[in-house]
C-alpha positions in Angstrom: -16.9 -57.3 -150.3 -18.7 -57.7 -153.7 -16.5 -59.2 -156.4 -17.7 -59.1 -160.0 -16.3 -61.8 -162.3 -16.5 -61.0 -166.0 -15.8 -64.4 -167.6 -17.5 -66.1 -170.6 -16.4 -69.7 -169.9 -19.2 -71.1 -167.7 -17.1 -73.9 -166.2 -14.2 -71.6 -165.2 -16.6 -69.0 -163.9 -18.4 -71.7 -161.7 -15.1 -72.8 -160.2 -13.9 -69.2 -159.4 -17.3 -68.2 -158.0 -17.6 -71.2 -155.8 -14.1 -70.6 -154.4 -14.8 -66.9 -153.9 -18.0 -67.6 -151.9 -16.2 -70.2 -149.8 -13.6 -67.6 -148.9 -16.4 -65.2 -147.8 -16.7 -62.9 -150.8 -20.0 -61.9 -152.2 -19.4 -63.0 -155.8 -21.5 -62.1 -158.9 -20.9 -63.1 -162.6 -21.3 -61.5 -166.0 -20.7 -63.6 -169.1 -20.1 -60.7 -171.5 -18.2 -57.4 -171.5 -21.5 -55.5 -172.0 -23.1 -57.2 -169.0 -20.1 -56.5 -166.9 -20.0 -52.9 -167.8 -23.7 -52.6 -166.9 -23.1 -54.3 -163.5 -20.3 -51.8 -162.8 -22.4 -48.9 -163.8 -25.1 -50.1 -161.5 -22.7 -50.1 -158.5 -22.8 -53.8 -158.1 -19.1 -54.4 -157.4 -16.3 -53.3 -155.1 -13.7 -55.1 -157.2 -13.6 -56.6 -160.7 -12.0 -59.9 -161.9 -11.8 -59.6 -165.7 -11.1 -62.1 -168.4 -9.7 -60.7 -171.7 -11.2 -63.3 -174.1 -14.8 -62.1 -174.1 -17.3 -62.8 -176.8 -18.6 -59.3 -177.5 -15.9 -56.8 -176.4 -12.2 -57.3 -176.0 -11.3 -57.4 -172.3 -8.7 -54.7 -172.6 -11.4 -52.3 -173.9 -13.7 -53.4 -171.0 -10.8 -52.6 -168.6 -10.3 -49.2 -170.2 -14.0 -48.3 -169.9 -14.2 -49.4 -166.3 -11.1 -47.4 -165.3 -12.3 -44.4 -167.3 -15.5 -44.1 -165.3 -14.6 -45.4 -161.8 -11.9 -46.1 -159.3 -12.8 -49.8 -158.9 -9.8 -52.1 -158.6 -9.5 -54.4 -161.6 -7.6 -57.7 -161.6 -7.2 -59.4 -165.0 -7.4 -63.2 -165.0 -6.5 -64.4 -168.4 -5.0 -67.2 -170.4 -3.0 -64.6 -172.4 0.4 -64.7 -170.8 2.4 -62.6 -173.3 4.1 -59.5 -171.9 2.4 -57.4 -174.5 -1.1 -58.3 -173.2 0.1 -57.8 -169.6 1.5 -54.3 -170.2 -1.4 -53.3 -172.4 -4.0 -54.2 -169.7 -2.0 -52.5 -167.0 -1.7 -49.4 -169.2 -5.5 -49.4 -169.5 -5.7 -49.2 -165.7 -5.7 -52.8 -164.4 -4.3 -53.2 -160.9 -2.9 -56.7 -161.3 -2.7 -59.5 -163.8 -2.9 -63.3 -163.2 -2.3 -65.9 -165.9 -4.6 -68.9 -166.0 -4.3 -71.5 -164.6 -3.6 -69.9 -161.2 -4.0 -71.0 -157.6 -7.0 -69.6 -155.7 -4.9 -68.8 -152.7 -2.8 -66.4 -154.7 -5.9 -64.8 -156.3 -7.5 -64.3 -152.8 -4.3 -62.8 -151.5 -4.1 -60.3 -154.3 -7.8 -59.4 -153.9 -7.2 -58.7 -150.2 -4.0 -56.8 -150.8 -5.7 -54.5 -153.3 -8.7 -53.9 -151.1 -6.6 -53.4 -148.0 -4.6 -50.6 -149.6 -7.9 -48.9 -150.7 -9.4 -49.2 -147.2 -6.3 -47.7 -145.6 -6.4 -44.7 -147.9 -10.1 -44.2 -147.3 -9.7 -44.3 -143.5 -6.9 -41.8 -143.4 -7.6 -38.8 -141.2 -8.6 -35.6 -143.0 -5.8 -33.5 -141.6 -3.2 -35.7 -143.3 -4.8 -36.1 -146.6 -4.5 -32.9 -148.6 -1.3 -32.4 -150.5 -0.7 -29.4 -152.8 2.2 -29.0 -155.2 1.8 -25.8 -157.2 -1.2 -26.3 -159.4 -1.5 -30.0 -158.4 -3.7 -31.1 -155.4 -4.1 -34.6 -154.2 -6.6 -35.6 -151.5 -5.9 -39.0 -150.1 -9.2 -39.3 -148.2 -11.5 -38.6 -151.1 -9.0 -40.1 -153.6 -9.3 -37.1 -155.9 -6.7 -35.3 -157.9 -7.0 -31.9 -159.5 -4.6 -29.9 -161.7 -5.3 -26.1 -162.1 -8.6 -26.8 -160.4 -9.6 -29.3 -163.0 -10.2 -32.9 -162.0 -7.7 -35.5 -163.1 -9.1 -39.1 -163.4 -6.6 -41.7 -162.2 -7.2 -45.4 -161.9 -7.1 -47.0 -158.4 -3.5 -48.1 -158.9 -2.4 -44.9 -160.5 -3.7 -43.0 -157.5 -1.9 -45.3 -155.1 1.3 -44.8 -157.0 1.0 -41.0 -157.0 0.1 -41.0 -153.4 3.2 -43.0 -152.6 5.5 -40.8 -154.6 4.1 -37.5 -153.2 4.5 -38.9 -149.6 8.2 -37.7 -149.8 8.6 -35.2 -152.6 12.1 -34.9 -153.9 13.2 -38.2 -152.5 14.3 -41.0 -154.9 12.0 -44.0 -154.5 13.6 -47.3 -155.4 11.8 -49.6 -157.9 11.8 -52.5 -155.5 10.4 -50.4 -152.7 7.6 -49.0 -154.9 6.6 -52.5 -156.1 6.7 -53.8 -152.5 4.7 -51.0 -151.0 2.2 -50.1 -153.8 1.7 -53.5 -155.4 2.2 -55.5 -152.2 4.4 -58.5 -151.2 2.3 -60.8 -153.5 3.4 -59.0 -156.6 5.4 -61.2 -159.0 5.0 -59.4 -162.3 7.4 -57.5 -164.5 8.8 -54.2 -163.4 7.5 -52.8 -166.7 4.2 -52.6 -164.8 5.6 -49.7 -162.9 6.9 -47.9 -166.0 3.4 -48.3 -167.6 1.7 -46.7 -164.6 4.3 -43.9 -164.4 3.8 -43.2 -168.1 0.0 -43.1 -167.7 0.2 -40.6 -164.8 2.6 -38.3 -166.7 0.3 -38.3 -169.6 -2.7 -37.4 -167.5 -0.8 -34.6 -165.7 0.4 -33.2 -169.0 4.1 -33.0 -168.1 6.6 -35.8 -167.6 8.5 -33.5 -165.2 6.1 -34.4 -162.4 7.8 -37.8 -162.1 11.5 -37.9 -162.8 13.1 -41.2 -163.7 16.5 -41.8 -161.9 18.5 -44.2 -164.0 19.2 -47.5 -162.3 17.4 -46.5 -159.1 13.7 -45.5 -159.5 11.6 -42.4 -159.5 11.3 -39.0 -157.8 8.3 -36.7 -157.6 8.6 -33.0 -157.9 7.1 -29.9 -159.6 8.2 -29.5 -163.2 11.0 -27.0 -163.7 
């Protein structure tokens, strides 16, 4: 696996890169947001670790650009621990958020959890991957979504969430179950993460009716009435 670290602090970057390589990852480094975006565009990464405090571009903007043009998983690693920064990054498409300082074992576990879910989706058999709900089509194998035959771009985590909800349309999915199954057992973040991703999917599908909120329980997928 190729992990791209976008981090401007050379000392921090050296420590993370060394730990990644010792754990068996193929790790590369970009010291600026611009260099990171160029590396992503060049296909040099399978997953991105992104600091928010970059010298040229704000990390949130870098996250938005990555997620707007690819389905690469993005894990934010930042000293910014405020809830506002967490939610904003997640709304821009980040899959996870770790606050510095953090333990490398936790970082490695989250990297593996994200990539494991992506690999499972990509290895699904074709016969079980196509789901159609009126004008909406979701193909699990190709990780593509279309609405009225027009492509809908979702981030990696948004796609996983929609895939999960469409697995049993009409059923109410509990918040705790969604966080456990979509974000993995290593997820310790706020449940507002889930709300941010649901809001992003609704916006991209153009109708909040696709995902109904069930007060005090969770969410239910269905065609808008």
